C-alpha positions in Angstrom: 0.0 0.0 0.1 1.4 3.4 -0.9 2.1 5.8 1.9 -1.0 8.1 2.6 -0.8 11.7 2.0 -1.3 13.9 5.0 -3.3 17.2 4.7 -3.5 19.1 7.9 -6.0 22.0 7.8 -6.0 24.3 10.8 -7.9 27.5 11.9 -6.7 30.0 14.6 -8.4 30.4 17.8 -11.5 28.5 16.9 -14.1 27.6 19.6 -14.9 23.9 19.6 -18.6 24.4 19.1 -18.5 26.3 15.7 -19.2 23.4 13.4 -22.7 23.3 11.8 -22.9 19.4 12.2 -23.1 20.1 15.9 -24.3 23.7 16.2 -27.3 24.6 14.1 -26.7 28.3 14.4 -23.6 28.3 12.1 -23.2 27.1 8.5 -20.1 25.1 7.7 -21.1 22.7 4.9 -17.6 21.6 4.0 -16.5 20.7 7.6 -20.0 19.1 7.9 -19.0 16.9 5.0 -15.8 15.9 6.7 -17.9 15.0 9.8 -20.0 12.8 7.6 -17.3 11.2 5.9 -14.8 10.7 8.9 -14.7 10.7 12.5 -15.2 13.8 14.7 -13.4 13.7 18.1 -15.4 15.7 20.8 -12.5 15.4 23.4 -9.5 17.0 21.7 -7.3 19.5 23.6 -4.5 21.9 22.9 -1.1 21.6 24.9 -1.5 25.5 25.5 -4.0 28.0 24.8 -1.8 30.4 22.8 -0.3 30.2 19.2 3.4 29.7 19.3 3.6 27.1 21.9 0.7 25.1 20.7 1.7 25.2 17.0 5.2 24.3 18.0 3.7 21.2 19.7 2.1 20.2 16.5 5.4 19.8 14.5 7.6 18.5 17.4 5.3 16.0 19.2 6.4 17.7 22.5 4.8 20.0 25.1 5.7 23.6 25.2 7.7 23.0 28.5 9.8 20.6 26.5 10.4 22.1 23.1 11.3 25.6 24.3 8.7 27.9 23.0 7.1 28.2 26.2 5.0 31.3 25.5 4.0 34.1 22.9 7.2 36.2 22.1 9.6 33.2 22.1 10.7 31.0 19.3 11.0 27.4 18.7 14.8 26.6 18.6 15.9 25.8 15.0 17.7 22.8 16.2 14.5 20.9 17.2 13.7 17.9 15.0 10.3 18.2 13.6 7.9 15.8 11.9 8.5 17.5 8.6 12.2 16.6 9.0 11.4 12.9 9.7 8.7 12.7 6.9 11.3 13.9 4.4 13.4 11.0 5.3 10.4 8.7 4.4 10.1 10.3 1.1 7.5 12.9 1.7 7.3 16.4 0.2 6.6 18.8 3.0 4.8 22.3 2.7 3.2 24.8 4.9 0.9 27.5 3.3 -0.5 30.4 5.6 0.3 31.2 9.4 3.3 29.5 11.0 4.0 31.8 14.2 6.9 29.5 15.3 8.9 32.7 16.1 8.1 36.1 17.5 7.1 39.3 15.9 10.3 41.1 17.1 13.9 40.1 16.7 16.0 40.7 19.8 19.6 39.5 19.7 20.7 36.7 19.8 17.1 35.6 19.2 16.5 36.4 15.6 13.1 36.0 14.1 12.4 35.0 10.4 8.8 36.2 11.3 9.9 39.6 12.9 8.6 42.8 11.9 11.9 43.9 10.4 11.6 41.0 7.9 7.9 41.1 7.0 8.3 43.7 4.2 11.6 42.6 2.7 9.9 41.6 -0.5 12.8 40.7 -2.4 13.9 38.2 0.3 10.5 36.6 0.3 10.3 36.5 -3.6 13.2 34.1 -3.5 12.8 32.3 0.0 10.5 29.4 0.4 12.4 27.2 2.9 13.5 25.1 4.4 11.8 26.1 7.6 11.3 23.8 10.7 11.1 20.8 8.3 8.9 22.2 5.7 10.9 22.2 2.4 8.4 24.7 1.0 6.8 27.6 2.8 4.4 30.4 1.8 3.7 32.5 4.8 1.7 35.3 6.2 1.7 36.9 9.7 -1.4 39.0 10.1 -4.8 38.4 11.3 -7.4 40.3 9.3 -6.4 44.0 8.9 -3.3 43.9 11.2 -0.2 45.9 10.0 1.8 42.7 10.2 0.6 41.8 6.6 3.6 41.1 4.3 5.8 38.1 3.3 4.5 35.8 0.5 0.9 36.7 0.9 1.5 40.4 0.1 3.5 39.3 -3.0 0.6 37.3 -4.1 -1.8 40.2 -3.8 0.5 42.2 -6.1 0.9 39.5 -8.5 -3.0 39.2 -8.7 -3.3 43.0 -9.4 -4.3 44.3 -6.1 -1.9 47.2 -6.2 -3.7 49.0 -3.5 -3.7 46.3 -0.9 -2.3 48.6 1.7 -5.8 50.3 1.8 -7.0 47.2 3.7 -4.5 47.2 6.3 -3.7 49.4 9.2 -0.8 51.8 10.0 2.2 51.9 9.6 2.0 49.3 6.9 -1.4 50.5 5.5 -4.0 53.2 5.6 -7.1 51.6 6.7 -9.2 53.2 9.5 -8.6 51.3 12.7 -12.0 52.3 14.0 -13.7 50.1 11.3 -15.2 47.0 12.7 -17.0 43.7 11.5 -17.2 44.5 7.7 -14.0 44.4 5.8 -13.8 46.1 2.3 -11.2 43.7 1.0 -12.4 41.8 -2.1 -12.6 38.0 -1.6 -10.4 37.4 -4.4 -7.7 39.1 -2.6 -8.4 37.7 0.9 -5.9 35.2 2.4 -8.5 32.5 2.5 -8.5 32.5 -1.3 -4.7 32.6 -1.4 -4.2 29.7 1.1 -6.8 27.5 -0.9 -5.2 28.6 -4.2 -1.7 27.9 -3.3 -2.5 24.7 -1.3 -4.1 23.3 -4.3 -1.3 24.2 -6.7 1.2 22.3 -4.6 -1.2 19.5 -4.2 -1.4 19.4 -7.9 2.4 19.4 -8.2 2.9 16.6 -5.8 0.3 14.5 -7.3 1.5 14.8 -10.7 4.9 13.6 -9.5 3.2 10.9 -7.6 5.0 11.7 -4.4 3.4 11.5 -0.9 3.2 14.8 0.8 2.4 16.4 4.0 0.8 19.9 3.6 -0.3 22.1 6.2 -3.0 24.6 5.2 -2.9 27.1 8.0 -5.8 29.7 8.1 -5.5 32.7 10.2 -9.1 33.0 10.9 -11.3 33.2 13.1 -8.6 34.9 15.3 -9.7 38.5 15.8 -9.9 41.4 15.0 -13.5 40.6 14.1 -13.5 41.6 10.4 -14.6 39.6 7.3 -15.7 40.7 3.8 -19.2 40.8 2.5 -21.4 38.8 2.2 -19.9 36.9 5.3 -20.0 40.0 7.5 -23.9 40.0 7.3 -24.4 36.4 6.8 -25.8 36.1 10.4 -28.5 38.0 12.3 -26.9 39.0 15.6 -30.2 38.9 17.3 -31.0 35.2 16.2 -27.5 33.9 17.8 -26.9 32.6 21.3 -24.5 35.1 22.8 -22.6 33.8 25.8 -22.7 35.8 29.0 -21.1 35.7 32.5 -23.2 33.9 35.2 -23.5 36.1 38.3 -21.4 35.0 41.1 -19.5 32.4 39.0 -16.1 33.9 39.8 -16.7 34.3 43.5 -14.8 31.1 44.1 -12.2 31.3 41.3 -8.5 32.5 41.5 -8.2 36.3 41.9 -7.3 37.0 38.3 -10.6 35.6 37.1 -12.4 38.1 39.4 -10.3 41.0 38.2 -11.3 40.6 34.6 -14.8 41.7 35.6 -13.6 45.1 37.1 -13.4 48.3 35.1 -9.9 49.1 36.1 -8.0 46.2 37.3 -4.5 46.4 38.5 -2.4 43.4 37.2 0.9 45.1 37.7 2.0 42.4 40.2 1.7 39.7 37.5 3.9 41.7 34.9 7.3 40.1 35.2 9.0 40.4 31.9 7.6 43.9 31.2 5.9 42.5 28.1 1.9 42.4 27.6 0.1 39.6 29.2 -2.8 38.1 27.3 -6.2 38.1 29.1 -4.9 39.9 32.2 -7.1 43.1 31.7 -10.7 44.2 32.1 -13.1 42.2 29.8 -15.8 44.7 30.2 -16.4 47.5 27.7 -18.4 46.1 24.8 -21.8 47.0 24.5 -24.7 44.3 24.1 -25.0 45.5 20.3 -21.2 45.2 19.7 -20.9 41.9 21.5 -23.7 40.4 19.4 -22.2 41.7 16.2 -18.9 40.4 17.1 -20.3 36.9 17.6 -22.1 37.2 14.2 -18.9 38.3 12.5 -16.8 35.5 14.1 -19.4 33.0 12.7 -19.1 34.8 9.4 -15.3 34.3 9.6 -15.6 30.5 10.2 -18.2 30.1 7.3 -16.0 32.0 4.8 -13.0 29.7 6.0 -15.1 26.8 5.4 -15.8 27.8 1.9 -12.1 28.0 1.2 -11.5 24.6 2.9 -14.2 23.2 0.6 -11.9 24.1 -2.5 -9.2 22.1 -1.1 -11.3 19.1 -0.4 -12.7 19.4 -3.8 -9.2 19.5 -5.4 -8.5 16.0 -3.7 -11.5 14.7 -5.3 -10.7 16.2 -8.7 -7.2 14.7 -8.8 -8.5 11.4 -7.5 -6.4 11.3 -4.4 -8.9 11.6 -1.7 -9.1 8.0 -0.9 -5.3 7.9 0.1 -5.1 11.1 1.8 -5.5 11.6 5.5 -7.3 14.9 6.2 -7.3 16.3 9.6 -9.1 19.5 10.5 -8.5 21.3 13.9 -7.3 24.6 15.4 -4.3 25.7 17.6 -6.4 26.6 20.7 -9.9 27.7 21.5 -11.6 31.1 21.9 -13.6 33.1 24.6 -16.5 35.2 22.9 -18.5 36.1 26.1 -18.3 32.8 28.0 -17.6 33.6 31.7 -17.8 37.2 30.9 -14.5 36.9 29.0 -13.2 37.7 25.5 -10.3 36.2 23.4 -7.7 34.2 25.4 -5.6 34.2 28.4 -4.6 32.2 31.8 -8.3 30.7 31.9 -8.3 27.1 31.4 -11.9 26.7 30.6 -13.0 24.2 27.9 -13.7 27.1 25.7 -10.0 27.7 25.4 -8.5 24.2 25.7 -10.9 22.1 23.7 -10.9 21.9 20.0 -12.9 21.1 17.0 -11.1 17.9 15.6 -12.0 15.9 12.6 -10.2 13.0 10.9 -11.1 11.7 7.4 -9.3 8.7 5.8 -11.8 7.1 3.4 -11.9 3.4 3.6 -9.8 3.4 6.9 -11.5 5.7 9.3 -15.1 4.9 9.9 -17.6 7.4 8.4 -19.9 9.5 10.4 -18.5 8.5 13.8 -18.5 10.7 16.9 -15.9 9.6 19.4 -15.1 10.9 23.0 -11.6 9.4 22.9 -9.2 12.0 24.2 -6.9 13.7 21.6 -4.0 16.3 22.0 -2.3 18.3 19.4 0.8 17.1 20.7 -0.1 13.6 19.4 -0.3 14.6 15.7 3.5 14.4 14.9 3.8 10.7 16.2 0.7 9.8 14.7 1.5 11.2 11.2 4.9 9.2 11.5 3.2 6.0 12.2 0.9 6.3 9.2 4.0 7.1 7.1 5.5 3.8 8.3 8.0 5.5 10.6 8.7 4.9 14.2 8.4 8.1 16.3 11.6 9.1 18.0 12.0 8.3 21.8 11.8 11.9 22.8 8.5 12.7 21.4 6.2 12.7 24.2 3.0 12.8 22.3 0.9 9.6 21.9 0.5 7.7 18.7 -3.2 8.0 17.9 -3.3 5.9 14.8 -5.1 3.0 16.2 -7.7 5.4 17.5 -8.2 7.1 14.1 -8.8 3.8 12.4 -11.1 2.7 15.3 -12.4 5.6 17.1 -14.2 3.5 19.6 -10.7 2.7 21.2 -8.7 5.0 23.4 -4.9 5.5 24.0 -5.4 8.4 26.5 -7.2 8.8 29.8 -6.2 12.4 30.2 -4.8 15.5 28.6 -2.2 18.0 30.0 -2.7 21.6 29.1 0.1 24.2 30.1 0.2 28.1 30.3 3.3 29.7 31.3 2.9 33.3 30.3 5.5 34.7 32.7 8.5 33.1 34.3 6.9 32.7 37.8 3.8 34.8 38.3 1.6 33.3 35.3 2.4 29.6 35.4 -0.2 27.0 35.4 -1.1 23.4 34.3 -4.2 21.5 33.9 -5.1 17.8 34.1 -8.2 16.9 32.1 -9.6 13.6 32.8 -12.7 11.8 31.6 -14.9 13.5 34.0 -13.1 16.0 36.1 -10.4 18.6 35.5 -7.9 20.2 37.8 -5.7 23.3 37.4 -2.8 24.1 39.8 -0.7 27.4 40.0 2.9 27.7 40.6 3.6 28.8 44.1 -0.1 29.4 44.8 -2.5 27.5 46.9 -5.5 28.4 45.0 -6.8 26.4 41.9 -9.6 25.0 40.0 -11.6 21.8 40.1 -14.6 21.1 37.8 -17.0 18.3 37.3 -17.4 18.4 33.4 -20.3 15.8 33.7 -22.4 17.7 36.3 -21.2 21.2 35.5 -20.2 21.3 31.8 -20.3 25.0 31.7 -17.6 25.1 34.6 -19.6 27.5 36.7 -18.9 25.9 40.2 -15.3 25.5 41.1 -15.1 22.9 43.7 -11.5 23.6 44.7 -12.2 24.7 48.3 -15.4 22.7 48.9 -14.9 20.4 52.0 -16.7 17.5 50.4 -14.4 17.5 47.5 -11.0 17.4 49.2 -10.5 13.7 48.8 -11.3 14.0 45.3 -8.9 17.0 44.9 -6.1 14.8 46.4 -6.8 11.9 44.1 -6.7 14.3 41.0 -3.6 15.9 42.3 -1.9 12.5 42.4 -3.2 11.8 38.8 -1.8 15.1 37.7 1.6 14.3 39.2 1.7 10.7 37.5 0.9 12.4 34.2 3.6 14.8 34.5 5.9 12.0 35.3 4.6 10.1 32.6 5.2 12.7 29.8 8.9 13.2 30.7 11.0 12.4 27.5 13.3 9.4 27.1 15.8 10.4 24.3 16.9 6.9 24.0 15.9 3.4 25.3 17.9 1.7 28.1 20.3 -0.5 26.3 22.5 -2.2 29.0 22.7 -3.2 32.7 25.1 -0.3 33.3 
């Protein structure tokens, strides 16, 4: 049997409950098709609820505490061996189109960044450079979300090649001239949007690899629906804000949570004691300020961003059919981490290990191998992708990969190789450092040098409103979960080589 192609399609910061097959308020016909033709895993988790750490785990098969890119504003060390490196040894072509974010937006010696702001607009460089980059022999990158000034790299060159000479009109200063106060509806034509670019360039590469009859691993990496909330028409007005369920805080739900939760619901909280490096800290600010009308429109726009992305994903899936390679291509759809859009009174992301941020949409389609139309609660983690890809390619994952091979579960989703997931968030060296153990029913979160924490019963309290950490009747359960967490930490320590002798 020939080695299967591997097509990884990811979004950025997508809430787990934003697929139409499971949420009738949103339309995603192409992802729904994947659900119908493959297996949807409802208990998939990120190893970290921010971009760089989680994305680095996807390609290394290691946790952020192990691969080195421990938070935003760090970089994945270039010497890390990635799944792309290893797949190339197995004869695979490897490519990444879209968002990488393995490196920070600024260069600070000695930590240079190919994705840094000083390089984004060096178009002569990007015209000639397409890799190698972290195991991808071919890359075509962008760094912006919607109208951010970070637009550049290969995407900007493509816009110019397509005749969009005024592309700077659609982006904010200092790169562009767009009015930063504009929300929700984005004037950029669909034909020049990065969704179109990612689908077009992914399809071109798939055609090339298929014509050469070479197995490939291609990552189509979409930046949406990461805020700012902006999308072109007709997607911007696809949803009626008044017809959507808009999440809200439950009064009193933060009374028993750690202090940073409560502070997000204040008008002018003082988070200065958490600031250790001097850089911004995601989520540690007031989450008040949006009017009800703005909140509703933000949710409607977020859904529109997902639906537009779904349309582009459909073009890639159709290309597999057109080329006759769908049956021997494993397609995985997921995201790098979740999103808060009003749940618990919060927006975006940060040190809040709710299911909204940790849990992911996750679909696997492998015709004739993965059963069709199956919904599984077998726990998955993004750190498992690399070893699983290697197994399907016929390779043995290296000993220092700490993710779990899920290939048997993808072929028989009623099986399970995990009974827990570990999620990390270390956003400052000591003041913002937490880890969560997610089991089948309960989850527990611990904080470095703190006696507070979180304990939730996901069966009785799926919305995570009632923190049981301090409740007397749950102290024995807390101790049991703390032991399971410690065992899980011990279990994920890497072993770079097997033991080969007595001494």
